[in-house]
C-alpha positions as CSV (number, residue, x, y, z in Angstrom):
1,M,54.8,84.0,128.9
2,Q,57.5,84.1,126.3
3,V,56.4,86.1,123.3
4,R,59.5,86.2,121.3
5,A,62.7,84.2,121.3
6,G,66.1,85.6,122.1
7,R,67.5,87.4,125.1
8,P,65.8,90.8,125.1
9,A,67.3,91.8,128.5
10,L,70.9,91.2,127.3
11,Q,70.3,92.7,123.9
12,N,68.7,95.9,125.1
13,G,71.0,96.2,128.1
14,M,74.2,95.9,126.1
15,L,72.9,98.1,123.2
16,F,71.9,101.0,125.4
17,G,74.8,100.4,127.8
18,V,77.4,100.8,125.1
19,I,75.6,103.8,123.6
20,L,75.2,105.5,126.9
21,G,78.8,104.9,128.0
22,I,80.2,106.5,124.8
23,V,77.7,109.4,125.1
24,E,78.7,109.9,128.7
25,I,82.4,110.2,127.8
26,A,81.7,112.7,125.0
27,L,79.4,114.9,127.1
28,S,81.8,114.9,130.0
29,F,84.7,116.2,127.9
30,L,82.6,118.6,125.9
31,L,80.3,120.2,128.5
32,G,82.0,119.7,131.9
33,A,79.6,120.2,134.8
34,V,76.6,120.7,132.7
35,G,77.5,117.4,130.9
36,F,77.3,115.7,134.3
37,V,73.7,116.8,134.8
38,I,72.8,115.8,131.3
39,N,74.5,112.4,131.8
40,V,72.5,111.7,134.9
41,L,69.2,112.5,133.2
42,L,70.2,110.5,130.1
43,F,71.2,107.6,132.3
44,L,67.8,107.5,134.0
45,F,65.9,107.8,130.8
46,L,67.8,105.2,128.8
47,T,67.9,102.7,131.6
48,G,64.1,103.0,132.0
49,Y,63.6,102.8,128.3
50,A,65.8,99.6,128.0
51,G,63.7,98.0,130.7
52,Y,60.5,99.1,129.0
53,R,61.6,97.7,125.6
54,A,62.8,94.4,127.1
55,S,59.8,93.7,129.2
56,G,57.6,94.7,126.3
57,R,59.0,91.7,124.4
58,T,58.5,89.1,127.2
59,G,55.7,90.5,129.4
60,K,57.9,90.2,132.5
61,V,59.1,92.9,134.9
62,S,62.2,90.8,135.6
63,T,63.3,91.2,132.0
64,G,63.3,95.0,132.4
65,L,65.1,94.7,135.7
66,V,67.9,92.7,134.1
67,A,68.1,95.1,131.1
68,G,68.5,98.0,133.5
69,L,71.2,96.2,135.4
70,F,73.2,95.6,132.2
71,V,72.8,99.2,131.1
72,G,74.0,100.5,134.5
73,L,76.9,98.1,134.6
74,V,78.1,98.5,131.0
75,S,77.7,102.2,130.7
76,S,79.5,102.9,134.0
77,V,82.4,100.6,133.2
78,I,82.8,102.3,129.8
79,A,82.6,105.8,131.4
80,C,85.1,104.9,134.1
81,I,87.8,103.8,131.7
82,P,88.9,107.4,130.7
83,L,89.0,108.4,134.4
84,L,91.2,105.5,135.3
85,L,93.5,106.2,132.4
86,Y,93.7,109.9,133.3
87,Y,94.6,109.2,136.9
88,L,97.2,106.5,136.0
89,T,99.0,108.7,133.5
90,N,99.0,111.7,135.9
91,I,99.6,109.8,139.1
92,D,102.6,111.8,140.3
93,T,100.9,115.2,139.8
94,F,97.8,113.9,141.5
95,R,99.7,112.4,144.4
96,A,101.7,115.7,145.0
97,Q,98.4,117.7,144.9
98,L,96.8,115.4,147.4
99,Q,99.9,115.6,149.6
100,Q,99.8,119.4,149.6
101,Q,96.1,119.4,150.5
102,M,96.8,117.0,153.4
103,E,99.6,119.2,154.7
104,A,97.5,122.3,154.4
105,S,94.7,120.9,156.4
106,N,97.0,120.0,159.4
107,L,95.1,116.7,159.9
108,Y,97.7,114.2,158.7
109,Q,101.1,115.5,159.8
110,G,103.9,113.3,158.8
111,F,101.9,111.0,156.6
112,T,103.3,110.4,153.2
113,L,101.2,109.3,150.2
114,T,102.6,106.7,147.8
115,N,101.6,106.1,144.3
116,N,100.3,102.7,145.2
117,L,98.0,104.1,147.9
118,V,96.6,106.7,145.4
119,I,96.0,104.0,142.7
120,V,94.2,101.7,145.1
121,T,92.0,104.6,146.3
122,V,91.1,105.6,142.8
123,I,90.3,102.0,141.8
124,L,88.1,101.6,144.9
125,F,86.3,104.8,144.2
126,L,85.6,103.7,140.6
127,V,84.3,100.3,141.8
128,V,81.9,102.1,144.1
129,I,80.7,104.3,141.2
130,V,80.2,101.2,139.0
131,A,78.3,99.4,141.9
132,G,76.1,102.4,142.5
133,A,75.3,102.9,138.8
134,T,74.5,99.2,138.5
135,L,72.1,99.4,141.5
136,V,70.4,102.5,140.2
137,G,70.1,100.8,136.8
138,L,68.5,97.8,138.5
139,G,65.8,100.0,140.1
140,V,65.1,102.2,137.1
141,G,65.0,99.2,134.8
142,S,62.5,97.5,137.0
143,I,60.3,100.7,136.8
144,G,60.6,100.7,133.1
145,G,59.8,97.0,133.1
146,A,56.7,97.5,135.1
147,I,55.5,100.1,132.7
148,G,56.4,98.1,129.6
149,K,55.1,94.7,130.6
150,G,51.6,95.5,129.4
151,R,52.8,96.0,125.8
152,A,53.5,92.3,125.3
153,R,51.1,90.5,123.1
154,P,50.2,87.0,124.4
155,P,51.2,84.2,122.1
156,S,48.4,82.7,120.0
157,V,47.9,79.2,121.4
158,P,45.3,76.9,119.8
159,Q,42.6,75.6,122.1
160,F,43.4,72.0,121.2
161,P,44.9,70.3,118.3
162,S,42.3,69.4,115.6
163,S,43.3,65.8,115.4
164,M,42.8,65.1,119.1
165,P,39.6,65.4,121.1
166,P,39.8,67.8,124.1
167,Y,39.8,64.9,126.6
168,P,41.2,61.4,126.2
169,P,38.7,58.5,126.3
170,Q,38.0,56.8,129.6
171,G,39.8,53.4,129.7
172,Y,38.8,52.5,133.3
173,V,35.6,50.7,133.9
174,P,34.7,50.1,137.5
175,P,33.8,46.5,138.6
176,P,30.1,45.6,139.0
177,P,28.8,45.8,142.6
178,Q,29.0,42.6,144.6
179,E,26.5,41.2,147.1
180,Y,27.3,41.7,150.8
181,K,28.1,38.5,152.8
182,P,28.6,38.6,156.5
183,F,31.3,36.5,158.1
C-alpha cells in the first residue's frame, strides 16, 4: 500500500545518516571515550527512528529496513573519513609504534612493517567497521519499521467510479437446449 509518493527510505536514510555522521565526528573529538558510548546509543536511536518514520509513510517494514541500511552506511562512511585521514597523515609514526609493539611482544622477530601493509590493514579495518554498522542499521531499521508501519493511513479508494456500474453487463447468452437424438 503506497500512501505517499517519493522515496521515504532514501530520504530518511540519507538525512539521518548525514546528521549522525557529523555528530559522531564532533562527539568523538569533544568527548573521547564517553563520546563513543553516546555515539553508539545515538546510532541505535536514530537508525530506529529513521525506520519508524519511513515505514510510517508507506506502511511497509521493508521501507524501514532500507532506511536503517542507509543510515548505517552513510553515517559510518562519514565517521570513518577523519580516521582514515589521521592514519594516512601520521603513517610513519603509526608504523614505528606498531613495529615497537611487535618487537616488545617477541612474537614476530625479524618481521618489518611497511607503510603499504599498515595502510591496507587500516583500510580493511575501516571496511569491516562500515559493513558492521550497515548490518546493525539494517536490523535496527527493521525494528523501527515494524513499530512504525501501523502509523500509515491507508489511501482513500472509492468503491467504484460513479459513471460505471459495479459489474459489467453480461454479454454471453447460452444456446437453447437441444433435443437428444441417438445414433
